[in-house]
N, C-alpha and C positions, 0 to 999 in steps of 0.2 A: 581781310579777305575770310580766314580759318574758319577763326570769329565767330562773321558776320551770316556763313551758311550754319554750321556748327545755330546760330539764334535760328534764323530761318527752321531748320532739318522739326528744332521743335516747336515752330512755333503751328509748323505742320500738322506735326500732331495733335496740336490742341485744336485744331480747326475742324481737325474729320471727328473728334473726337465732339466737338461743340453741333457743326450741321448737324450728326448722325441725328443727336438729338433733338433739336430744332428745325431741319430741311433736310429728309431725306431721300425727300426726290430732285432734289438739286445737289447735291454733295458731289456729289459726280464732276460733271460741268461747270461746279464753280473752282472745283482742285484744279480740275483740267485748264480752263485757264489762265488760274492764277500761274502756273506752272510754267504756260504759253511765255503771258507777262515777261515774267522769271527763269529765260528758260536758260541764261550763261548761266547759271549756280543753282539752279532745280530741278530743268531736265536731263535725270541721269539716276543711275541703277541705286542709291544711295536714300535720293529723294523717294522713289518707287518702292524699295523696302521700309522705309520707315512710315508711307503711308497703309501700304499693306500690314505694317503692323498691329497699327492705331487702328484699320478696320476691324482687326482677328482679336483684340482683344478688349473691342464694347461686344467684342461673339454678336458677328453683323455677316456672315459668309456668302450674303447677299450682295451687302453692298461692298463689301471686299473684291468681289468677283465681276462687279461693274468697273470699278475702278482698278483694276488690272487691266480687262477690257479694252477698256481705252484709253489705257498706258501705253498698252504695246500696237492698240491700231493709227490710236489717234499722235503718237507721239511716239513711238516707235524708240520705245524700250524696251526693249529683247528682256526675256526673264530668263535670267541667270538661278545659279542655287545660291544665294540670298534670297529674291525673289520665291522661288519654288516653295521656301523655306518655310518663309512665311503665309504661301498659298498651305502649302502642309498644316501648319499649326495651327490656321482660322478655319480651316474644313474637317477634323477630326475633333475638336471643341464641338464645333455644330454638329457632329457626332453623323456625321458626309462618309459612311465608308465609302461609296460610290464612287464619291467627286476623289477622293483620296488614292484609290484604284488608280481611277484616271491618268490622275496629277503623276505618279509613279510612273505608267505605259511609257506617259505622254516624257518624262525625261529620259525612262529607256531608249527612249526612239529617235530622240536624238544624241543615242550613243555615252552620253554621262550615267551616274549613277545617284542614289539620292545618297545627304550625306549626313557622317554620321547628327550632326547635328540634325537634319530634317527628320530620322529616323526616330530619337530624341523627345520630337514636337509631337511626330502622332502617335506615338506609344502615349503618351502626357495628353496628348487630347480627348483620347479614347476613355484613356482611364478616369480620367473629371466625370467623361461622360456615362461611367461604370461601363461599355463597353471592353472586356474583360477579355473572351474571346477573340477581338479583332486589334485587341492592346498583343495580345498573345504573341498572334502571325506574326507584328510587325519586327515583338522579338527576335524569332527567330528568323525573318526576316534580317534584323540587321546584324548577327553573328553569325548570318550561312555567310553576308556581306561581308567577314572578317572584322566588323567591328565592337570593343568593346561599349557592351549596357549599362550606360552611366550606372552608378551602386542607386543615388536618389528617381531611376524609373522601376529597376527593382524592390524597394521599397516597397514603390507607390503600388504596382504590381499585386502585394505579399497583402498591403493593404487592402488592397479591393476586394482582394479572395477570400480577404476572414472574410470581409463584409458578407460577402456572398455563399459565404457556408462551400468557400471550390477549394482552402487551405491544399491540400492533398493531393487536387489535382494537379494546381498549379508546379507545386514541389515536384512531383515526377516530371512533368514537362521542363523546368529548369535546368532538374538534372541531367534530361535525355538530351535539351540545346544546349548542354556544356558552357551554362548562361553562371558565371561566380557565384553565389550567395553572400549581398551584401550584410553588410554588423545588424543593420535596421531591417535588413529585410528573417536576418535569421532569428534576432530578435521577437517579431512578429508571430512571425510562425512559433517560435519554441513556446510565446504565450498564449497563445491560439491554442494548442494542442493543449499546454497546463488546463484553460478551463474547462472545455470537457475533456481532460482525463486519459490523455493519447502518447503516455511512454512512445511507442512505437513510432507513432511518427515526427515525437520530438526529436526521438537521437538520432531517427533516415534525420530532416533537419541540422542535425550538427554532423554527420555524418559528411551529408553533402558540403555544407561549409568548410567542413576540416580539405578535402580532397579536392577543392576549387580552390587549396592556397591559405585559410584563413587558419594562421597556427593559433593562434590565443584567442578564446571568446572575450566577445564584449563583456562583461559586470554583467548587465543587465541580465544575459543570456544564463548567466549560473545556478538561478536563483529559482526560474523554473524545472530547468531541464535536475536543479539536484532533491528537489520535493518529491516530485515525479522518478526518480530512478530509487526513492528512499523510499516512497512507498509501494514502488511495487518488491521493495528489498534486491536492487538491480548492482551488482559487483563494481557498475561501472560508476556508483555516486561513490567511491569511494578515489575514481580516478578522478574525479572532478571536481572532486574538493580540494587534494591534495594539488589538482592545475591550480584552483583558487588563491590555496595559498602563495602558490611558485608563481603567478604572474603580480603578484602584492596585491591582492581584493580586499575589499577592504569585509572581514566580517566579525557582524558584530553580533554583540547578543538576541536582537530578536532575530537575527537570521538561525542561530544559535538553539535556540528554544524551539522556532516553526519545526525546525529539519530535526528536533529532539520527538517530538509529537511525533509528528509522525514516522518517526524510527519506533516510536510504540510501538502504534498502530500495527506494523507492521514486520513486528518482534523482529528489528534487527538489529541485535545486540550487539553485530559486530561493529558496524556505519554509530552507532549512538557512542562507545566508547572511543571512537575517532575522533568524534569533537569535541568530547571531554575529553581528552589527550590534546587534542588541539589548548583548550581555552583554559586546563592545567598550566599546559606550555605557556600560556601569553600573563597567565596568573587573572582571570577575567571570569572563573566560578563565581556566581552570585544563586543567592536563593532559589533564585526561576531556573536557574538554570539544574540547580542542585531537587528540587522538584521535581523537575521534567525527567530527568537523570531518575528516579524511584520510580516515576512512571511508566519507564522504561521496563523496566528490571519485574516491575509489579504487572505487566500484561501477558510477563513469561513466567509468569507461575514464583519468580525467584525472588519473596520475599527476604528471606536474610539478606539477600541482595543490600535491598532495598535497604534495609533497617541500620546496614556496615559503614552506610553512609553521615550516619548522625555521628559518630566519632571523626571524619572526617572534618566536618561541617564544622563540628566544637572547636576541635585544633584548627582548622583559618580563623576564628575570632565571630563565626557570622551570623545570625538573630533569629533564628526560622520562625516568619512566620504565622499568620492561623492557619495558614493552607497545607502548609507542611507538616507542622502540627495533626494536624486533622489528618494526615496523609501516612507517616509514621503511624499514631496506633493502631490509624487502621492493619496495613503491615504488621506493625508488631503483634497487635490479634492472633492477622490472617497464616501465621508461622510460629503460634504461640510464645514469644517472649515475652511471659512474664513481668521481668523485670522490668526490662524496659518501658514498659506500658506504665508500669508506675512511676519509673523517671518520667517519664513523656507530663503525666499527670501533676504531679511536683513542678514541672518549670515552665509548665505553659499558662499566660498570666488568670487566663480565667476559660475558665470551658466551653464549650457551647454546651447543644444538647446532641452533636453527630461524636463528639470528645465524648464524652460518660459513654453514648451505646460502641462504640469501642474500644469502653473500658470491660464493658456488659461481655461482650462476645469474646476480649480477650478470657475472661474466665470462663467463660462455657468451654472454650478449646480445653479450658487445666480440669474443667469437672466440678468447678467448685461455686457453689450458688449461694451460700452462706455470700461471699464475696459479691457475688451478683445483684443480690440481695440492698447490700451493703451502698455497693456505687450509686442505689437507684435511691438510693434512699438521700448520699448527697446531691439528686439530681433535682429529687423531688424539694428539698432543704433549699440550695439554692436561687428560688425563686423566678425557675426557668418554666417555660410551659410545657408541662410531660403528656406528650401527645401518644396516641395509640401502637403507633408504628416502637415510641422506645419501652412501654409496654411491649408490644408482641419481640421485642428483645432479648428482656431478661423471661419473659416465657420458654422464649424457645435456649437459652439455660437449662430451664424443669422440665423440657422434652430429651434436649442434650444428656442430661444428666441421671434421667428416671426419674423427676420429685413429679413426680404426676399430681399427685397429692399438694402438692405447694402454689404446680402449678393451674388443674381445678380453682383454687384461691384465689390467687391471681386473675384467672378467668371474672370470677366472681364482682371484683371490685373492679375491673373493668368492665364489666359490664350496669354496676349503678353510678359510676362515672363517666360511661359513654355510652349506656343504652346496649342494643339490639347489637351483637362480636357481628363482625365478617366472618368474610368465607378464609383471609389471609388470618385472622387469632383461630381461627377452628380448623386452620391445614398444622397451624405449628405444634397446636397439643395433638395432632393425627402423628406428625411424623415418633411426636414420645408415646402413643398409645402401642405402635408399629412395634418403633422400636426395643420395647418389653418384648416384645412377639404375643401381645391381645391379639389377637383375631378377633373375638369376642366383642373385645371392645372395642377395635376400630371397626366392626360392624355399626356397632349400636351408634358409636357421637356418628356414622355416617347418617342413620337416621336420625339423629338428632341435627346435624346438620337440614335436613328436606327438611322435617319439621319446626324449624325456623324459618323457613319458604329462602333460605338460597341455597345454590347453582351447585355443586360438590363441580370443579373444575377439576384439569389434568393431574397437578401436581396432591388432591385428593387417593384419586384412583391410585397414581403411580408407586403413592407411598403404602395405600394398602399391596398392593402387586407384590413389591421391592421385601412387603414384610412377610407375605404367602411361603415367596422363593425363601428367603431367610431361613421361615418354621422348615422348609421342608416341605408344605404343602402345593402342594405343585397342580394339581390338580383345582384348588381352592384360588389361584394368581389366576387363572384360567375364565372360574365364576366373576376375580376380579374386571378383566375383563373386558366383559361379557355383559355384565351390568355396564359399565364404562360406555360401553358403543351401543348397549341399548338408551340411556339417556343424553346423546347426543355429543358426548366431548369425543372425539377424534383419536385414536391412536399415535403419540408421537414419538420422539427417537428418543425419550427416555425410556419409556412401553419399553420401545424393540431392544434396549443399551439391553434390561436388566434380566428379560426374555431372551437372549442371548446369554446371557452370565450366565441366566440358569442351565444349560446347558450342560456345562463344568463336569453338574452334579446331576441331571437326567438325561444325559443324551442320547435315550433309546430312539429310533427309526422311523418311531411315526410323533416324537415330539419335538426330533430336528425338521421332518416336515413343514407340521402344526407351526411347528418358532418364524422356519424361513413363508413360508403362504405368509406369518401376521409383519413380514417385513413387508413382502410383494406386496398385497395389499395395503400396504397402509399408504403406500403411490409415494416413500418418503424417498431422497434426495440424501443418499447414505454420507456422502460427502460436503456436510453444510453440514455438520457437525461434532465434533472430533470424535467423543467420549462412543458416538453411536458406532464409527470408521472405522476405530478399534473392538469393537465388542465385536460385527462382525467379523471382520478381519484374523481374530483370536477364535471363531467357534469354526472359520471354515479350514482353518487351519487345523486343529480340533479333528474335525471331522471328516477330512482330506477331501471338502468342496472345491475341488479346484479349478472349474470352469466356472465356477462363479469368484472362485480368489482372482481369475485373472479377464473379469469382466471390473471388481474395482479397482484394479489395479490400477486400468485405463482408463476409469472414472476419476478415478485418482490426479491424474496425467494430466485431466483436462480440465480439473476443475479448478487450478490454481490457486489453492488451500495453504497456509504459510502455518504446520503443524506445531505441535511441539514436543515438547522432548518426548512425552509418553506414546507418542504420534510414529514420533521414528520411528522406534524399536515399534510398534508396531508393522510401517511399513517396507524396515530392515525384515522381518520373517520373514511380511509376504514375498517379498522377492527371494528370499532365498530359498522359503518352500518350492519357487516354481524353478529353484536353482535357476539364478542374475545374481549373480556377484555382484556382474558388473553396476545394475543400478544398486544393488546393496553401500557398493563402493561411490557414488553417485548421490547418493541422498545422507552417507556418512559425511564426504564431505557439504553439503549443500547444510550443512548441519555447525561441522564446525566452523571449515573456514569464509563459508560467508554468510553467517549470520550468525556466529562468532557465538554463540552456546557451545555450554559445557554439558558437555552428554553425562547422565549420571551411570552411576553402577550397572542399573538395570540395561541401559542400551549400549552400554561398552560387549554384555551382556549379550546383546542381543547380536553384533557383529563379531565376535571371535566366532561366536559357535559359525556364518555365515561365512566365515575361514575357512576352521574345521570344517566344517558340510564342503565345502569345494576345494577341499586338499589343499589348501593354501594357510597350512599350520602354522612356517615358519614368518609370513606375517600378519598372523594372531600375535603370535608370540611380539615382533613384533609393537604392537597395535597395548598389546598390557604392556609392555614396559614401559609405553610413552605419558601413558592415562594414570594410568592401580593407581599411584603416586595421592593422583587427585579427587579420586571415585569412591576411594577407598579398595583395598584390597581382599575377597572373601572370597566363604566354599565356594559360592557357583566360579565365578571366573576359574580360579584354580582348574576345579571340577573341568571346566569347557575347555580347560588349554589339557590339562592328561588327557583324557580321552581324546583329543585331536595324535598329540603322539603315539596314545596307546594303539590307533583304530589306524594309524599309520604307518604299523612295526618299529615306530620306535620308540622302544622300551630304555635306552639311557636318558634318553631325556624325559621320557613319563618320569624316572625315578627323582631323578632330580629335582621337574615340578614339586612330586608331592615332596622331598624333603626341605627345599622352600616353604613349601604351604605351612611343615612343619614346626620351624621356627619361626613363621609370621603368628604361630601357636591357633591353628585355623583347625579344626575338624574334618575326615572326609566321610562321605558318606557311602553307604553300601556298594553304589553303581559305581562309584567308581576307582574303590576296593577294587570288585570284580575286574573293571577293565584295564587294572594296570595286572592283578594278577595273569587274566587270560595272557594279559604282550608279554612278562616274562615268560608261561607256561611257551608261549608260543616258539619261541623262543631255545626253550630248553634253558632255559636258565629258572630251576630249582631252587637255587639259593636266595635269588633273589627276590621269587615268591613265598621263603618260608619269611621272610624280614617282616 
């Protein structure tokens, strides 16, 4: 009997689907008649639910409602929870918000409540129609009634919200309603945040998931979360990476390379080295990983560290590919490691034009014009197509080394081979003429450029401005700037930086006012370029432009830039001038701990000076002891500490520091000697003064 009933129920489902397709107008009448004929087997709630479900699945709410009315009024089959569930789901799929609300009210009027399954069907139905707000309303109602919102519903809600660009709003609504985030919705939300580059949103979703009881994140959530946090240099990336390892998720070479690429862009050394430690512990270091790690170091200006990796690579028996050789040769040229450049040139199976140009640049750093031409000759003999860029590379060596006659001869060769020269070639020669201090030659070359029908650009004029400032002809620098503006070339951050640096030598009130006006009139975002930011900071400190300095610090706080070593030093000096030791400490911690950068002696000196000026001499001593072996102990660092002790009346410690300095073989300057003498004299220790 049970088998026969089940068979008849299945037949009913098929009958609804068939009749709705071929004879919808008679379907209800025929179905009701069939149930009456087999009343003993079929006139029950189970049949009613089957019929209503079938009508709902074919997305015909009108027929479903007619069928429900007939079953209730003609066959006296009462609406149970299951019947209401079918009605709620069918009307939700139909997008009939009003009818769903009516059914919910009807259920409540009978003293019943909507079941968990009923809510789930409502939410699912409305979401399939894209009715996000209504679905969310019922999610909240479900939660308020004490039900657990099923993961599939939360996941579908997140997917629809992302499609409609409302992920952020939905996340906040779910958090407010205390709806636990499912693993599916977490992945959906963080992937959406990753596509939009929205780190706060991604981290908010992660925090919400954890607060709702998700102890370990799903594997697919780590990838976007890591990439976003690394791109912003956020320390949370380190926690995520450690957690990913602990959870046993697979961390492949591809992910590590992508993370290192982002660490390079963000100058996030600490994270890059953490990834490297992991890969080394698993014996997973490859040529691709080493190449990307080199780029991490190079973007932070650490070319020596990038080159040092070559020794590791050889020890591991790895064979560099052409990309790695190209990077190494370029970095070796940047940091002047001539021997490494020569070694690499012997190891590369076949030098391409970029390799040759790196060797030429290396010769340029050594100002070895003969070697540059020798490499250039090998390039010509190799049969490779020698373009104008290669010629300009050699010309740059001539300009840097002051071999202008050979540079002119090379330009003549270029004219013969390529025809008229471009502005890049002329600017390269302009660099050499200006470096030689030949202001008349620079103006003459400018006329030649214009005579060739070329338009001088910002590089042309900035070379001339720099030459004028270097030669001490400040008035001529302004003449160049006037010519620059008259030709329609805008003053840029390089122009302003050059003039700012000139204030070290020409710091009269009139010139200060004029240069600051140049900065303001140019409308430049000072924080958009680190050289400009550092130059303006240094100028403001020297000239005691405190109000402008405060504005620069506020602008920096809002800018989100990732400072280089040099810029960190300038910023620490700025905050020290403003007596903000707390911010000096924050910057130091960010540089050393958060980003994993090693300070050089200049930045260490800035931090020590900040501590001394703010009466934290012993803190300065501790920092000095911690870093002096890494940065190297020089006269300036020792002088700073001695002045700190002397200024605070700690004559004994000042003398001990002096003796330590002497043991290091360093020589003090007059300023420090005066500080020592003053400190001893104040205490009446004339014997020490005599020493």
